[in-house]
TIKEBA-352512 format. One record per residue (C-alpha): x, y, z. Coordinates in steps of 0.1 Angstrom, whole numbers, padded with zeros to 4 digits, always signed. Layout:
! residues N
XYZ...
! end
This chain:
! residues 477
+1273+0675+0916+1289+0653+0889+1332+0645+0879+1330+0675+0853+1314+0698+0877+1341+0688+0904+1374+0694+0879+1356+0720+0868+1354+0740+0903+1389+0723+0914+1405+0742+0883+1384+0773+0888+1391+0773+0922+1431+0768+0918+1433+0794+0888+1415+0824+0904+1434+0825+0939+1466+0824+0920+1454+0851+0903+1436+0872+0923+1459+0867+0954+1449+0895+0979+1429+0915+0955+1399+0889+0970+1393+0912+0996+1374+0936+0977+1362+0910+0952+1330+0917+0940+1323+0880+0942+1280+0864+0938+1274+0898+0921+1289+0896+0892+1316+0875+0887+1336+0875+0860+1352+0839+0848+1383+0851+0870+1364+0845+0901+1368+0811+0917+1334+0815+0932+1321+0818+0896+1337+0785+0876+1303+0774+0874+1284+0804+0853+1265+0794+0822+1287+0815+0795+1312+0784+0803+1298+0756+0807+1262+0758+0795+1224+0762+0814+1226+0724+0827+1250+0723+0853+1237+0754+0869+1201+0739+0870+1184+0774+0868+1192+0782+0901+1196+0822+0903+1237+0832+0910+1243+0866+0898+1226+0898+0902+1210+0900+0868+1191+0868+0878+1181+0886+0912+1163+0910+0889+1147+0876+0865+1134+0869+0900+1108+0893+0902+1080+0875+0895+1049+0854+0918+1056+0856+0953+1089+0880+0950+1073+0901+0929+1046+0904+0954+1063+0911+0984+1088+0935+0968+1061+0955+0954+1048+0958+0992+1075+0972+1000+1083+0993+0980+1047+1004+0976+1050+1009+1016+1078+1025+1018+1072+1050+0993+1038+1061+1010+1060+1068+1045+1065+1114+1041+1099+1121+1042+1107+1155+1064+1129+1181+1064+1146+1193+1099+1167+1218+1107+1189+1214+1143+1191+1248+1159+1214+1257+1185+1196+1286+1198+1155+1284+1201+1149+1324+1188+1175+1322+1159+1149+1321+1127+1171+1317+1090+1167+1343+1060+1162+1317+1035+1141+1289+1046+1110+1288+1062+1106+1267+1092+1076+1248+1114+1072+1240+1152+1077+1198+1157+1047+1183+1177+1054+1167+1208+1049+1130+1196+1065+1136+1163+1096+1149+1183+1096+1119+1209+1096+1094+1175+1125+1112+1163+1145+1113+1198+1137+1070+1196+1159+1075+1165+1194+1066+1168+1203+1077+1129+1197+1113+1141+1208+1110+1176+1246+1134+1170+1219+1158+1153+1194+1159+1189+1224+1162+1210+1239+1194+1197+1205+1209+1191+1185+1235+1215+1158+1234+1193+1145+1209+1166+1123+1225+1139+1100+1212+1103+1115+1229+1067+1088+1232+1051+1104+1251+1018+1139+1240+1005+1157+1228+0974+1158+1190+0989+1127+1190+0992+1120+1207+0952+1146+1179+0942+1121+1151+0963+1087+1159+0947+1107+1166+0911+1138+1136+0912+1142+1142+0871+1123+1148+0847+1103+1115+0847+1099+1107+0882+1088+1119+0913+1097+1107+0948+1073+1077+0950+1090+1067+0918+1127+1067+0932+1119+1049+0965+1098+1020+0952+1126+1015+0927+1155+1019+0954+1134+0994+0980+1127+0972+0950+1165+0972+0940+1176+0964+0976+1154+0934+0980+1161+0922+0951+1201+0924+0949+1210+0940+0978+1224+0973+0964+1210+1008+0949+1228+1031+0932+1209+1067+0928+1231+1090+0902+1231+1128+0911+1229+1149+0884+1248+1188+0896+1239+1216+0888+1267+1243+0883+1271+1250+0926+1275+1214+0928+1243+1207+0947+1221+1182+0927+1192+1188+0908+1184+1158+0893+1180+1120+0906+1181+1083+0884+1181+1051+0898+1205+1030+0881+1195+0990+0872+1218+0978+0903+1219+0948+0879+1244+0968+0852+1263+0988+0878+1299+0981+0906+1319+0996+0923+1353+1002+0910+1376+0989+0938+1412+1004+0951+1441+0988+0966+1441+1004+1000+1413+1012+1024+1421+1049+1018+1412+1048+0976+1386+1015+0984+1360+1030+0960+1374+1044+0928+1345+1049+0910+1311+1033+0897+1315+1007+0869+1282+1004+0846+1285+0979+0818+1255+0973+0797+1261+0953+0761+1292+0977+0743+1290+1005+0769+1310+1008+0794+1311+1038+0819+1329+1047+0848+1318+1072+0873+1333+1090+0900+1322+1080+0938+1306+1120+0939+1281+1109+0915+1264+1079+0930+1252+1071+0966+1252+1033+0972+1230+1016+0992+1231+0984+1002+1222+0952+1023+1247+0935+1050+1268+0910+1036+1290+0886+1058+1306+0873+1024+1321+0904+1017+1315+0938+1035+1316+0965+1007+1291+0948+0980+1252+0940+0987+1233+0911+0999+1199+0905+0990+1166+0890+1001+1164+0872+0970+1205+0864+0977+1195+0849+1008+1171+0821+1002+1180+0812+0966+1173+0776+0966+1137+0784+0982+1129+0804+0950+1149+0777+0928+1121+0751+0939+1096+0774+0938+1101+0788+0900+1102+0743+0893+1068+0741+0912+1054+0770+0888+1070+0750+0857+1061+0715+0871+1022+0728+0876+1025+0745+0845+1036+0717+0824+1008+0695+0837+0986+0719+0830+0997+0725+0792+1003+0685+0789+0975+0665+0810+0950+0690+0813+0923+0665+0799+0940+0630+0798+0973+0615+0819+0977+0580+0816+0996+0551+0798+0991+0541+0759+0995+0506+0758+1003+0484+0727+0980+0454+0728+0990+0445+0689+1021+0450+0674+1021+0483+0652+1045+0500+0624+1062+0531+0636+1044+0550+0609+1011+0539+0626+1023+0549+0662+1039+0585+0654+1006+0595+0634+0986+0584+0673+1011+0605+0688+1004+0635+0667+0967+0632+0672+0968+0628+0703+0990+0660+0706+0964+0678+0682+0935+0669+0698+0933+0661+0738+0968+0682+0749+0955+0716+0765+0928+0729+0792+0907+0739+0762+0906+0707+0753+0898+0689+0786+0868+0670+0789+0872+0658+0757+0858+0618+0744+0897+0599+0738+0890+0575+0708+0923+0546+0706+0922+0527+0677+0920+0486+0675+0953+0475+0688+0957+0499+0718+0951+0499+0755+0948+0533+0774+0952+0528+0819+0947+0558+0835+0977+0575+0855+0967+0585+0888+0990+0607+0908+0999+0591+0939+0996+0613+0975+1032+0623+0975+1033+0636+0943+1004+0657+0959+1025+0663+0985+1041+0697+0964+1013+0714+0969+1022+0721+1013+1057+0726+0994+1040+0755+0980+1026+0770+1010+1062+0765+1027+1080+0784+0996+1057+0815+0999+1064+0815+1034+1099+0810+1034+1099+0843+1005+1072+0865+1032+1095+0861+1063+1125+0868+1037+1109+0899+1028+1102+0911+1064+1060+0906+1056+1041+0879+1079+1028+0856+1057+0990+0871+1070+0996+0901+1050+0995+0885+1021+0968+0851+1025+0935+0856+1032+0935+0821+1052+0919+0819+1089+0925+0864+1087+0901+0878+1110+0902+0917+1115+0922+0910+1147+0948+0889+1126+0956+0913+1101+0960+0946+1119+0988+0921+1140+1002+0916+1107+1004+0945+1092+1018+0960+1125+1046+0935+1123+1051+0944+1085+1054+0978+1099+1074+0971+1127+1099+0949+1108+1100+0950+1073+1095+0991+1061+1106+1012+1097+1138+0996+1092+1146+1001+1052+1133+1037+1065+1156+1042+1085+1190+1029+1062+1176+1056+1033+1178+1084+1057+1210+1074+1070+1220+1073+1034+1208+1103+1030+1217+1124+1056+1251+1105+1053+1258+1113+1013+1226+1141+1002+1213+1163+1028+1252+1170+1039+1256+1185+1002+1234+1218+1013+1239+1222+1049+1253+1202+1078+1223+1215+1103+1204+1197+1079+1183+1160+1080+1162+1143+1063+1135+1115+1085+1111+1093+1078+1077+1096+1100+1066+1065+1119+1053+1037+1098+1041+1018+1132+1007+1022+1137+1001+1032+1172+0983+1005+1198+0947+1026+1203+0935+1014+1228+0969+1013+1249+0972+1052+1235+0936+1064+1246+0944+1045+1276+0970+1062+1287+0956+1094+1274+0932+1090+1301+0956+1081+1328+0972+1111+1320+0941+1132+1324+0930+1118+1357+0963+1117+1372+0969+1157+1367+1000+1154+1341+0982+1166+1312+0950+1191+1305+0922+1183+1288+0923+1207+1256+0962+1193+1258+0946+1159+1254+0921+1171+1230+0953+1184+1208+0969+1152+1208+0938+1137+1188+0936+1174+1163+0908+1186+1183+0896+1219+1189+0903+1235+1222+0875+1245+1243+0890+1269+1267+0882+1277+1303+0884+1249+1326+0893+1223+1300+0924+1238+1301+0931+1233+1341+0949+1206+1356+0920+1185+1374+0929+1161+1406+0910+1143+1427+0904+1160+1459+0908+1137+1478+0945+1133+1473+0966+1151+1495+1010+1152+1494+1022+1120+1519+1043+1143+1538+1015+1173+1551+0991+1163+1582+0955+1151+1571+0924+1179+1570+0902+1180+1603+0862+1180+1602+0844+1211+1611+0836+1195+1644+0871+1185+1653+0885+1226+1640+0849+1240+1665+0861+1217+1697+0896+1235+1691+0883+1261+1685+0870+1267+1719+0896+1251+1737+0916+1275+1727+0888+1304+1736+0893+1290+1771+0928+1292+1774+0929+1329+1766+0903+1337+1792+0918+1316+1825+0953+1333+1818+0931+1367+1808+0915+1363+1842+0941+1347+1860
! end
């Protein structure tokens, strides 16, 4: 930071604190800064591009990073989450209760076990006697066609992408005459921000959409506001891109360096020295000739000709200059980890089937599953409650099973008599066989610990003979 930057920072910091005072508690610092914000006094609008060095700082900057490895990682997370089925359930307080307006079906034991492991819907499970899946409901119809131009996949992919890029995502709900949402639109997060009140009772008074000359304040009841945790401001979001802004900046600079190297030095790179003194006119003419003849990848390999009076020396890159290749690999891994994606998912180096399955498992568990939980909890809190308090939604389990472990557990359960063969067949989607396949089978050698051991036939015959002799003695005695 040079002297001008230091002076600007100190001036902005002192002026910003005086103007904002205690309102900094509800500031949108870092999401959409203004000149009154002490953290935004180095904004490009006031100080120019040179002082910022191209580093992303605002939500609009974060969205502009949707390229390269950030594009790949963001797209993968969005597609992975949108591929997970989202289901609607009802918590029944009585098992025998039937519903007139909705159609339901039973929930499998495997899915119920997964739902019970979801802490976000625990309050629905503890208050119910039975959970059933809802197969026909207006919410499901809304998800199938969220608006005239988009469906559920579009909605979920865009939501995940904006969360990863900006740390915030906004759904605009268009209600019908009964107040029930009939359409949903994703508002670009870089153009909308919460409008904070002065007290905790009126924390968010609305959401301000501003783009160009258009400025609209939307009521809170029409917006579903998704965020990633932000330790700097608990009421706004903190994105994956923002967390590694420096790394992304380095990656972009490396891309620019390689592009410049390719465009300007594809066929040659070195120094031209004047052996004899020439005039400026001849020097400029020679420079233009080099630019037209040798610059660019398509002109690589052309013969270099120099007039008398010039000497060309090849410019060889040092190992230190070539070390940026390792830097590119490091920045790629940093970007992947920030988006909860193991690098092995995106690279083919030293990857076999076992490594690929482990990488997919880690991505599903650490990347896709938490994103599913975050979205479904917000939907249950803000959207599903508009229909019925007994209803809740939940994604299916995106984490692939450990097939070897599940198969071993299934065999052990059948062998120990915990489940029958038909129950095991039902778990893998097979039709029941009936007959003895539905019986619980156990090893005939197994006996309860508290019971006496069974006697052999010879022992039983000897005891019977002794009992007969004893009875005869009593009769004759």
